[in-house]
Each structure stands twice: as C-alpha cells, then as structure tokens.
C-alpha positions, 0 to 999 in steps of 0.5 A: 500500500506504499508508493514504490519506484518502478523497477524492472528486471530483464534476463538475457542469458546465454544458456549454453555459455552459462552451463559451461561456466557452471560446470567449470565453477559452480559458485559463478551462479551468483554472478552470471551477468544475465540480469539488467535492472531498470529502476527509478529512484526517489528523484525520478532518475532512471538507472540501468544496472548489471554486474560488470562481469570481469572474469579475470579473477578466475585466473588467480583463484585457488582452482588450479585450472585456467579458464579455457580460451573458448569460455573466455571468448564467450564470456567477453562476448557476453560482457561486451554485448551487455555493455553495448545494450546498457549504453544504448538504453542509457542513450535512448537508442533502444 
C-alpha cells in the first residue's frame, strides 16, 4: 500500500555459455551477468544496472585450472554485448 519506484528486471542469458561456466565453477551462479535492472529512484532518475562481469579473477583463484580460451571468448562476448545494450538504453537508442 506504499508508493514504490518502478523497477524492472530483464534476463538475457546465454544458456549454453552459462552451463559451461557452471560446470567449470559452480559458485559463478551468483554472478552470471544475465540480469539488467531498470529502476527509478526517489528523484525520478532512471538507472540501468548489471554486474560488470570481469572474469579475470578466475585466473588467480585457488582452482588450479585456467579458464579455457573458448569460455573466455564467450564470456567477453557476453560482457561486451551487455555493455553495448546498457549504453544504448542509457542513450535512448533502444
């Protein structure tokens, strides 16, 4: 019964890449960059948010395996696509 700012959450997962990542590192489930949130704050300012998914920490984790090149390339592609989407939304291009 209380007024609330508008919040919308969108999901843009690549399920094949997500499966490979979770096979490699199950704890990544909390960090998959699938969600983009659009919210309006108390001042009516619109915010577009997602996790800035930098996967390079996997290379220094205690897991002795290094992220495979194909997984790295897919992860970078997903990150870059989400950044492009958010930039387009912020600029009114969507």
